[in-house]
C-alpha positions, 0 to 999 in steps of 0.5 A, a space after each residue: 595712180 595709173 590703176 585709178 586712171 585705167 579704171 576711170 578710162 574703163 568706166 568712160 568706155 562702158 558709159 560710151 556703150 551703155 546699151 550694149 553693156 546693159 544687155 550683157 549685164 542682163 544676160 549675166 544677171 539672168 544666167 546666175 539667177 536661173 542657175 541658182 534657181 534650177 540647182 536649188 530646186 533639183 537639189 532641194 527635191 533630191 534632199 527631200 527625197 533622201 530625208 523621206 527614204 531615211 525616215 521610212 526605210 532607214 540608212 542601212 538594212 540588214 536582212 538574210 544571213 549567208 553561209 559561204 560554202 567555198 571557204 572564201 572567208 578568212 581572217 587577218 591579224 597581222 596588226 594584232 586585230 582580227 578582221 574577216 574578208 568575204 570575197 565572193 557571194 557566189 555559192 553562198 547559202 542564204 538563210 531568211 532573216 536575222 537568225 539571232 537578233 540579240 547577238 546581232 544587236 550586241 555586235 552592232 553596238 560596237 559601230 559608233 556610226 550607228 545611232 539607232 537599231 530597230 528589229 522588224 518582222 515583215 510578212 504578208 497578210 489580208 486586212 479585212 475592214 468589214 466591207 472590203 479587204 486588201 493584201 498588206 505588208 505587215 511590219 512588226 516593230 518595237 515602237 521605242 526602237 523604231 522611232 530612233 531609225 525613222 520619222 514615224 512621229 512626224 508621219 502620223 496624220 490621224 491618231 497618235 503613237 501614244 495610243 499605239 504604244 499603250 495598246 498591244 492589239 492596235 495597228 498603224 495603217 497607211 493613209 492609202 489603205 485607210 482611204 480604200 477600205 474607208 477606215 477611221 481611228 478606233 475602227 476594228 479590223 481583222 488580220 488574216 494569214 493562213 489559218 490565223 485571224 486576229 482582231 486589231 484596233 486602228 490607233 493611227 494613220 500615217 502618210 510617208 508620201 511614198 505611195 508604195 508604202 502608204 498603200 501597202 504597209 501597216 505597223 503592229 507590235 513585234 511580239 504580236 507579229 511574231 505570234 501571228 506569223 509563226 516566227 517567234 525566234 527568227 526571220 526579222 530584219 534590222 533597220 539602222 539609222 546613222 549619225 552621218 547618213 552619207 557614210 552609210 555605204 562604207 559602214 554597210 560594207 564593214 558591218 557585212 564583213 563582220 556579222 555575215 548578213 546581207 547589208 544594204 545602204 540607202 545609196 545602194 537601195 535607191 541608186 536608180 532615183 539618185 542617178 535620176 536626180 543627178 542627171 537632172 542637176 547636171 542637165 539643168 546646169 548645162 542648159 542654164 550655163 548656155 545663158 552665161 555663155 551667150 552673155 560672154 559671147 555678147 560681151 566679147 563682141 562688144 569689146 571686139 567692136 570697141 577695140 576697132 572703134 577705139 583704135 585711134 584712142 588706144 594709139 594716143 594712150 600708147 603715145 603718151 606713155 601707156 604701156 601695153 599692160 595698161 591698155 589691156 587693163 582698161 578692157 579687163 577692168 570693163 569686164 570686171 565691172 560688168 561681172 561684179 555688178 552682174 554677180 551682185 544683182 544676179 545673186 540677189 535676184 536668185 535669192 528672191 526668186 528661190 524664196 518666191 518659188 518655195 512658196 508656190 503650192 505644188 502637191 506631190 505624192 509618189 516618191 515623197 510627200 510635199 505641198 509646195 516646191 522644195 528648195 535647197 539653200 546652198 552657198 555652193 550653187 551661188 559659188 558655182 554660178 559665179 565661177 562659170 560667169 567669171 570664166 566666160 567673162 574673163 575669156 570674153 575680156 582677155 582676147 580683145 584686151 590682148 588684141 588692143 595691147 598689140 596695137 602699135 601707136 606709130 603705125 596707127 598715127 601714121 595711117 590717120 595723118 
């Protein structure tokens, strides 16, 4: 009974200052909506970037073999299992590429987190398209394996992987290379490296969206690449995919300790860009949170003025039996009502605005490829916006409520007589 009466009084107080309460409500709505929108965009572009790099260079890369020259490799078998620990890479001697691919592949099969393994031979060559030529990065692959560790199936924009897979003397070319050399599907090109010269047919043109890859990289079959580069038995690198890419850093450390090769996770490889996206997320969150802070300050001012204006009414409520906690509850109910309405409307506006932004055309080519704004639908964005608004509104409501609860009815009534 008392709670319903407190709520009814709180509602009447709100309706008595509709304009001021509406302005505070609008601030909360805009704060929540803008917070959701900015987080959806920044995390969306970050997630899209991660998908792009995982689809091009994989979750883990295994390259040079090292041999420690100072005896810092030791094993431990106190629990019946043998482990190897590598304490320092200083003074270690590195051998380019994977020296025994078959043995390494067999060792990697014991890691359940690894979902795909692709052996790649990398080298440099000159691609001659007839009228023009260009230096390129040659990647020799086994197509069936590489499909498991990359998104190459979806990166083909002209031609097909089937043609590439059926013709050992065919290649896949980055779209920026094709544009520069004016190449089309079916054209004959030559690869030159040292004194070697081989003729190939273009079976497909791919676009990853990463400009450094699209303007430099071509794919050919691994046996042909080994013969062309003169590296028939060693010099390859391994690209791995994972069931849970977020665990790549830990898995990479385990693999490196086990196989004695340099192993780099995608987090380590792309640390600079990941830090940039993190800074953008934090910066946007701080900036947009200022809207909620200003809304909280506005609500605080409204309640503080209301306490002064309603001093006599509060004294009367106390005189007829309202406790201090009941008076506080009236103001806390006001803040709760405004907050609840703001959360509902703000979340709806955030959903609609995020959807609208995702349809805005935006062509980006550089670190990834997209033709519209990329957004990330994540419940945590809404929960975080709601949490921030709850904190600000709670503080804005609690201080005036505490002050109202301290009003002594006898003193106020005596002063008004």
